[in-house]
VOGU-3710 file (C-alpha; in Angstrom, 3 decimals, decimal comma):
1> midfrydlvn> -34,872/-13,229/-19,550  -33,309/-10,335/-17,676  -35,405/-8,142/-15,375  -33,997/-4,614/-15,361  -35,039/-2,353/-12,488  -33,775/1,179/-11,946  -33,050/2,337/-8,397  -33,642/6,072/-8,789  -32,423/6,970/-5,297  -29,013/5,381/-5,860
11> diviatvhyt> -28,831/5,771/-9,675  -28,117/2,055/-10,102  -29,570/-0,567/-12,431  -30,443/-3,842/-10,709  -30,543/-6,666/-13,246  -31,896/-10,059/-12,233  -30,823/-12,670/-14,754  -33,044/-15,694/-15,494  -31,102/-17,784/-18,007  -29,467/-21,141/-18,559
21> lrtredvlaw> -26,870/-20,837/-21,300  -25,927/-24,073/-23,047  -25,032/-23,114/-26,623  -23,399/-20,343/-28,624  -26,856/-19,182/-29,700  -27,932/-18,898/-26,044  -24,866/-16,759/-25,269  -25,477/-14,469/-28,251  -29,151/-14,008/-27,296  -28,158/-13,268/-23,683
31> hqewkrglkq> -25,564/-10,710/-24,848  -28,051/-8,936/-27,128  -30,665/-8,766/-24,369  -28,112/-7,161/-22,054  -27,121/-4,573/-24,654  -30,760/-3,717/-25,433  -31,675/-3,552/-21,766  -28,742/-1,371/-20,727  -29,265/1,032/-23,618  -32,344/2,511/-21,920
41> ftlerkpdvv> -30,200/3,512/-18,914  -27,198/4,824/-20,872  -27,602/8,572/-21,248  -24,530/10,544/-20,201  -22,458/7,597/-19,006  -22,431/3,836/-18,685  -24,813/2,776/-15,895  -23,637/1,281/-12,623  -25,157/-2,181/-12,271  -25,909/-4,822/-9,650
51> ivlddfhvqd> -26,219/-8,218/-11,361  -28,291/-10,828/-9,507  -27,265/-14,325/-10,596  -29,362/-16,601/-8,359  -31,292/-17,975/-11,363  -28,439/-17,897/-13,869  -26,503/-20,941/-15,066  -23,922/-21,611/-17,763  -23,177/-25,116/-18,961  -20,978/-27,103/-21,274
61> ealslwgtfr> -19,707/-25,404/-24,415  -21,175/-22,034/-23,418  -18,860/-21,467/-20,425  -15,776/-20,140/-22,212  -17,732/-18,145/-24,763  -19,894/-16,624/-22,036  -16,795/-15,392/-20,226  -15,707/-13,517/-23,358  -19,095/-11,835/-23,815  -19,428/-11,117/-20,087
71> adltrnhmgi> -16,109/-9,288/-20,197  -17,320/-7,221/-23,165  -20,459/-6,178/-21,310  -18,749/-5,218/-18,076  -15,935/-3,301/-19,814  -17,881/-1,577/-22,583  -21,491/-1,246/-21,457  -21,416/-0,908/-17,651  -19,887/1,440/-15,151  -19,216/0,071/-11,669
81> nycvggdtav> -20,735/-3,399/-11,402  -21,144/-6,025/-8,704  -22,408/-9,589/-8,972  -24,622/-11,191/-6,341  -25,093/-14,952/-6,159  -24,309/-17,448/-8,886  -23,354/-21,102/-8,861  -19,771/-22,370/-8,795  -19,349/-22,582/-12,582  -20,600/-19,008/-13,018
91> rvtiftsgvr> -18,360/-17,618/-10,284  -15,246/-19,435/-11,552  -15,894/-18,192/-15,095  -16,358/-14,632/-13,842  -12,917/-14,729/-12,216  -11,303/-16,484/-15,171  -12,671/-14,018/-17,713  -11,717/-11,185/-15,373  -8,101/-12,290/-15,521  -8,110/-13,125/-19,237
101> fnaptaeadt> -9,798/-9,896/-20,379  -9,072/-7,459/-17,542  -12,780/-7,289/-16,707  -14,400/-6,427/-13,357  -15,073/-9,306/-10,965  -16,513/-7,589/-7,881  -18,929/-9,611/-5,772  -21,253/-8,907/-2,870  -23,389/-11,186/-0,706  -26,599/-9,174/-1,125
111> veeaiecira> -28,073/-6,518/-3,395  -27,967/-4,060/-0,499  -24,270/-4,742/0,070  -23,573/-4,317/-3,665  -25,347/-0,941/-3,646  -23,295/0,182/-0,647  -20,093/-0,963/-2,371  -20,957/1,022/-5,517  -21,699/4,084/-3,404  -18,329/3,679/-1,636
121> vrrraqlsqr> -16,458/3,415/-4,954  -18,202/6,585/-6,137  -17,262/8,438/-2,925  -13,601/7,416/-3,288  -13,605/8,595/-6,900  -15,097/11,955/-5,884  -12,534/12,429/-3,120  -9,723/11,547/-5,492  -11,032/13,985/-8,082  -11,282/16,749/-5,453
131> gimaslg> -7,703/16,083/-4,389  -6,491/16,369/-7,969  -8,412/19,591/-8,509  -7,045/21,067/-5,248  -3,485/20,223/-6,232  -3,962/22,056/-9,519  -4,920/25,165/-7,575
//
C-alpha cells in the first residue's frame, strides 16, 4: 500500500510506501499503484514527490526488476523527487538503477529536508530561467 498525501503549501506529493516486494507480481502491482496514485496529482506537469521508504523492502528476485520499474516511475511519472529512509538493499538498488537507467537518486534524511531540497531545486531552475530570458533581451 502507498499512502499519498498532498502538501498544498509546497505543491509536493508525499508518498509513504508500505510494501515488501518479493516477486515479479509484487513489483508489477507496486508499479501500477504508483501510476494510479500519481495520476490524481498530474495536471499540468509531473508532480514533485517525497518518497518515504521506512516501511519498504525489496527481496530476492524482485531487486533487479524493481530497479527497472523504479527508474521508469522517477523518469516518466515524477518531477523532482527525493527518497527518505530505506534499508540497505533498497538504497543500493536505487543507486544502481540510477546509474543503469539515468534515473534520479536524490536522498534526504527527513521529509522536511526533502521538501527544502525540492524548493531549492525549483529556486535554482527559476533563477536559471530568468537569466536565460534576460540574455535574450
